[in-house]
C-alpha positions, 0 to 999 in steps of 0.5 A: 459489465465492463472488463474492470467491473468483471475483474473486480467482481471476480476478485471479491468472489474468489479472493475475499471469501477464501481469505476469511475462511483461511483465518482462525482466531487463537483461543489464547489471544483472540487474534486472527492467525493463519497457519504457515502452510495456509499463509495468505500474505506471502514472503516479500523480497526486495527487487530493483524498481521497474516502472510498469504500465498501469494495471487495471487489476490493481483496484480489485487486488487492493479491494481483496487486501482491504477486506482482509485487513477489515477482517483482522481490525474491523473497527479501522478503515484501510484505503488504497493509495499510491500510484496503483490507486490512480487509473492510467498512472504507470508505477512500480506495480506495488499496492500501497495501502494506508491504515490510519490507526490511533497511536496507542494501538499501533503496536497491537495492530501491527502484531495482529497483521504480522500474525496473518503473514505481513512482514516488517521491513528489514532494511536500515532505512525502515520506518519506525515502530511508531509508524511502521510499513509492513510488506508482503505479497498477495497472489491473484490469479497466480500473479504475485502483487507486492504490498506496502501497508502503511500504518500511520497515526490517525492524527498525523498530517501524513494521512491527509498528505497521502490521500491528498496526493492520490486525489490530486493525481486522479484529478490532474492529468498534467500532474500524472504525466509529470509524475510518471515522466519523473519516475521513468527518468529516475530509473533511467538514471540507474536509481533502481534501489527502492530507497534511492527511488523514493528519495529521488521522488521526494522533492517533486511530491513535497512541491506538489503537496505545498501547491495543494496547501497540504504542507507548509514551507516550515513543515519537517521534511 
Protein backbone atom coordinates (compact mmCIF):
# COMPACT_ATOMS: atom_id res chain seq x y z
CA UNK A 1 0.00 0.00 0.00
CA UNK A 2 1.35 3.43 -0.91
CA UNK A 3 1.98 6.12 1.72
CA UNK A 4 -0.93 8.12 0.29
CA UNK A 5 -3.29 5.13 0.57
CA UNK A 6 -2.06 4.46 4.10
CA UNK A 7 -2.67 8.06 5.12
CA UNK A 8 -6.14 8.05 3.57
CA UNK A 9 -7.06 4.85 5.41
CA UNK A 10 -5.78 6.30 8.66
CA UNK A 11 -7.90 9.42 8.24
CA UNK A 12 -11.00 7.37 7.53
CA UNK A 13 -10.48 5.22 10.64
CA UNK A 14 -9.25 7.81 13.11
CA UNK A 15 -11.24 10.88 12.11
CA UNK A 16 -14.46 9.99 10.30
CA UNK A 17 -15.69 7.57 12.97
CA UNK A 18 -15.03 9.88 15.95
CA UNK A 19 -16.81 12.68 14.08
CA UNK A 20 -20.03 10.69 14.05
CA UNK A 21 -19.60 9.61 17.65
CA UNK A 22 -19.16 13.20 18.80
CA UNK A 23 -22.32 14.51 17.13
CA UNK A 24 -25.78 14.32 18.60
CA UNK A 25 -29.21 15.42 17.50
CA UNK A 26 -31.24 18.04 19.28
CA UNK A 27 -34.54 16.72 20.48
CA UNK A 28 -36.20 20.01 19.66
CA UNK A 29 -34.84 20.62 16.17
CA UNK A 30 -33.64 17.22 15.01
CA UNK A 31 -30.41 18.88 13.84
CA UNK A 32 -26.90 17.61 14.41
CA UNK A 33 -25.00 19.54 17.06
CA UNK A 34 -21.75 19.32 19.00
CA UNK A 35 -21.03 20.66 22.44
CA UNK A 36 -18.56 23.55 22.63
CA UNK A 37 -16.05 21.41 24.53
CA UNK A 38 -16.31 18.68 21.89
CA UNK A 39 -16.40 20.94 18.83
CA UNK A 40 -15.12 19.17 15.73
CA UNK A 41 -14.60 22.29 13.66
CA UNK A 42 -12.37 24.73 15.51
CA UNK A 43 -12.14 28.51 15.40
CA UNK A 44 -10.90 30.07 12.17
CA UNK A 45 -8.55 33.04 12.21
CA UNK A 46 -7.43 35.03 9.19
CA UNK A 47 -3.72 34.85 8.46
CA UNK A 48 -1.49 36.24 5.67
CA UNK A 49 -1.35 34.10 2.54
CA UNK A 50 1.69 31.85 2.14
CA UNK A 51 2.11 29.60 -0.89
CA UNK A 52 2.88 26.16 0.51
CA UNK A 53 4.21 23.01 -1.06
CA UNK A 54 1.64 20.40 -2.17
CA UNK A 55 0.32 18.44 0.79
CA UNK A 56 -0.32 14.74 0.05
CA UNK A 57 -2.43 14.52 3.20
CA UNK A 58 -4.98 17.06 1.94
CA UNK A 59 -7.23 14.54 0.14
CA UNK A 60 -7.53 12.43 3.29
CA UNK A 61 -8.39 15.51 5.36
CA UNK A 62 -10.96 16.51 2.75
CA UNK A 63 -12.45 12.99 2.89
CA UNK A 64 -12.93 13.27 6.64
CA UNK A 65 -14.66 16.63 6.14
CA UNK A 66 -16.89 15.23 3.39
CA UNK A 67 -17.91 12.40 5.73
CA UNK A 68 -18.73 14.94 8.42
CA UNK A 69 -20.88 17.03 6.08
CA UNK A 70 -22.66 13.90 4.82
CA UNK A 71 -23.58 13.09 8.42
CA UNK A 72 -25.27 16.48 8.77
CA UNK A 73 -26.89 16.73 5.31
CA UNK A 74 -26.93 13.14 3.99
CA UNK A 75 -28.97 13.95 0.89
CA UNK A 76 -26.43 16.48 -0.40
CA UNK A 77 -23.01 15.69 -1.86
CA UNK A 78 -20.00 17.88 -1.08
CA UNK A 79 -16.77 17.62 -3.01
CA UNK A 80 -13.15 18.69 -2.78
CA UNK A 81 -12.21 21.61 -5.06
CA UNK A 82 -9.48 24.25 -5.18
CA UNK A 83 -5.71 23.83 -5.30
CA UNK A 84 -5.56 21.28 -2.46
CA UNK A 85 -7.70 18.97 -4.64
CA UNK A 86 -5.03 18.97 -7.37
CA UNK A 87 -2.07 16.62 -6.76
CA UNK A 88 1.28 18.36 -7.10
CA UNK A 89 -0.10 21.91 -7.02
CA UNK A 90 1.23 24.38 -4.45
CA UNK A 91 -1.26 26.69 -2.78
CA UNK A 92 -2.44 28.26 0.46
CA UNK A 93 -2.96 24.86 2.04
CA UNK A 94 -6.66 25.56 2.57
CA UNK A 95 -9.14 22.72 2.07
CA UNK A 96 -11.81 24.13 -0.25
CA UNK A 97 -15.10 22.26 -0.40
CA UNK A 98 -18.10 22.75 -2.69
CA UNK A 99 -21.61 21.90 -1.47
CA UNK A 100 -24.21 22.33 -4.25
CA UNK A 101 -27.51 23.01 -2.49
CA UNK A 102 -31.04 23.82 -3.67
CA UNK A 103 -31.38 27.57 -3.30
CA UNK A 104 -34.41 27.35 -1.02
CA UNK A 105 -32.53 25.09 1.41
CA UNK A 106 -29.39 27.19 1.78
CA UNK A 107 -30.52 29.00 4.98
CA UNK A 108 -31.36 25.74 6.76
CA UNK A 109 -28.28 23.89 5.54
CA UNK A 110 -26.12 26.81 6.63
CA UNK A 111 -27.59 26.74 10.13
CA UNK A 112 -27.09 22.98 10.39
CA UNK A 113 -23.40 23.36 9.51
CA UNK A 114 -22.95 26.28 11.87
CA UNK A 115 -24.30 24.02 14.63
CA UNK A 116 -21.30 21.67 14.34
CA UNK A 117 -18.74 24.46 14.48
CA UNK A 118 -18.41 26.01 11.04
CA UNK A 119 -18.39 29.81 11.18
CA UNK A 120 -19.63 32.63 8.98
CA UNK A 121 -17.18 35.03 7.41
CA UNK A 122 -16.71 38.22 9.38
CA UNK A 123 -15.24 40.51 6.73
CA UNK A 124 -16.94 43.23 4.65
CA UNK A 125 -16.25 41.26 1.45
CA UNK A 126 -18.06 38.18 2.74
CA UNK A 127 -20.11 36.09 0.35
CA UNK A 128 -23.85 36.83 0.52
CA UNK A 129 -26.24 34.66 2.58
CA UNK A 130 -27.69 33.32 -0.68
CA UNK A 131 -24.25 31.84 -1.50
CA UNK A 132 -22.34 31.63 1.78
CA UNK A 133 -18.80 30.52 2.40
CA UNK A 134 -18.39 28.99 5.83
CA UNK A 135 -14.99 28.56 7.41
CA UNK A 136 -13.32 26.63 10.18
CA UNK A 137 -10.34 24.52 11.16
CA UNK A 138 -10.13 20.73 11.32
CA UNK A 139 -7.26 19.26 13.32
CA UNK A 140 -5.64 16.19 11.77
CA UNK A 141 -2.77 14.48 13.62
CA UNK A 142 -2.43 17.67 15.68
CA UNK A 143 -2.01 19.79 12.57
CA UNK A 144 -4.70 22.43 11.95
CA UNK A 145 -6.18 22.53 8.46
CA UNK A 146 -8.05 25.64 7.40
CA UNK A 147 -11.34 24.93 5.65
CA UNK A 148 -13.50 26.97 3.27
CA UNK A 149 -16.93 25.47 2.63
CA UNK A 150 -18.69 27.02 -0.36
CA UNK A 151 -22.47 26.51 -0.24
CA UNK A 152 -23.49 27.27 -3.81
CA UNK A 153 -26.98 27.14 -5.36
CA UNK A 154 -27.12 23.86 -7.26
CA UNK A 155 -28.47 25.62 -10.36
CA UNK A 156 -25.62 28.16 -10.44
CA UNK A 157 -23.04 28.07 -13.21
CA UNK A 158 -20.43 28.50 -10.48
CA UNK A 159 -20.79 24.82 -9.62
CA UNK A 160 -19.66 23.86 -13.12
CA UNK A 161 -16.89 26.47 -13.03
CA UNK A 162 -15.41 25.26 -9.73
CA UNK A 163 -15.46 21.66 -10.89
CA UNK A 164 -14.20 22.50 -14.36
CA UNK A 165 -11.23 24.57 -13.20
CA UNK A 166 -10.22 21.85 -10.73
CA UNK A 167 -10.45 19.16 -13.40
CA UNK A 168 -8.51 21.27 -15.91
CA UNK A 169 -5.72 21.80 -13.39
CA UNK A 170 -5.58 18.07 -12.74
CA UNK A 171 -5.34 17.30 -16.44
CA UNK A 172 -3.06 20.08 -17.71
CA UNK A 173 0.47 20.32 -16.32
CA UNK A 174 1.17 23.59 -18.12
CA UNK A 175 -1.91 25.19 -16.60
CA UNK A 176 -0.85 23.96 -13.14
CA UNK A 177 2.63 25.44 -13.50
CA UNK A 178 1.30 28.77 -14.79
CA UNK A 179 -1.23 28.98 -11.96
CA UNK A 180 1.36 28.13 -9.33
CA UNK A 181 3.81 30.70 -10.73
CA UNK A 182 1.06 33.33 -10.63
CA UNK A 183 0.30 32.62 -6.98
CA UNK A 184 3.96 32.87 -6.01
CA UNK A 185 4.28 36.14 -7.92
CA UNK A 186 1.20 37.62 -6.20
CA UNK A 187 2.65 36.86 -2.77
CA UNK A 188 6.06 38.16 -3.82
CA UNK A 189 4.37 41.46 -4.72
CA UNK A 190 3.12 41.72 -1.15
CA UNK A 191 -0.53 40.85 -1.78
CA UNK A 192 -0.86 38.50 1.18
CA UNK A 193 -4.32 39.54 2.38
CA UNK A 194 -6.64 36.73 1.34
CA UNK A 195 -9.11 39.06 -0.40
CA UNK A 196 -6.36 40.85 -2.34
CA UNK A 197 -4.77 37.51 -3.23
CA UNK A 198 -8.05 36.14 -4.56
CA UNK A 199 -8.80 39.26 -6.59
CA UNK A 200 -5.34 39.16 -8.14
CA UNK A 201 -5.99 35.59 -9.36
CA UNK A 202 -9.38 36.33 -10.89
CA UNK A 203 -8.28 37.44 -14.40
CA UNK A 204 -6.21 34.26 -14.83
CA UNK A 205 -9.08 32.03 -13.66
CA UNK A 206 -11.67 33.79 -15.80
CA UNK A 207 -9.44 33.53 -18.88
CA UNK A 208 -8.95 29.80 -18.23
CA UNK A 209 -12.70 29.26 -17.79
CA UNK A 210 -13.35 31.02 -21.10
CA UNK A 211 -10.79 28.85 -22.91
CA UNK A 212 -12.50 25.81 -21.42
CA UNK A 213 -15.89 27.01 -22.63
CA UNK A 214 -17.20 27.30 -19.08
CA UNK A 215 -17.68 31.08 -19.17
CA UNK A 216 -18.73 33.32 -22.04
CA UNK A 217 -17.31 36.81 -22.68
CA UNK A 218 -20.69 38.23 -21.66
CA UNK A 219 -20.79 36.46 -18.30
CA UNK A 220 -21.02 38.62 -15.23
CA UNK A 221 -17.61 38.91 -13.60
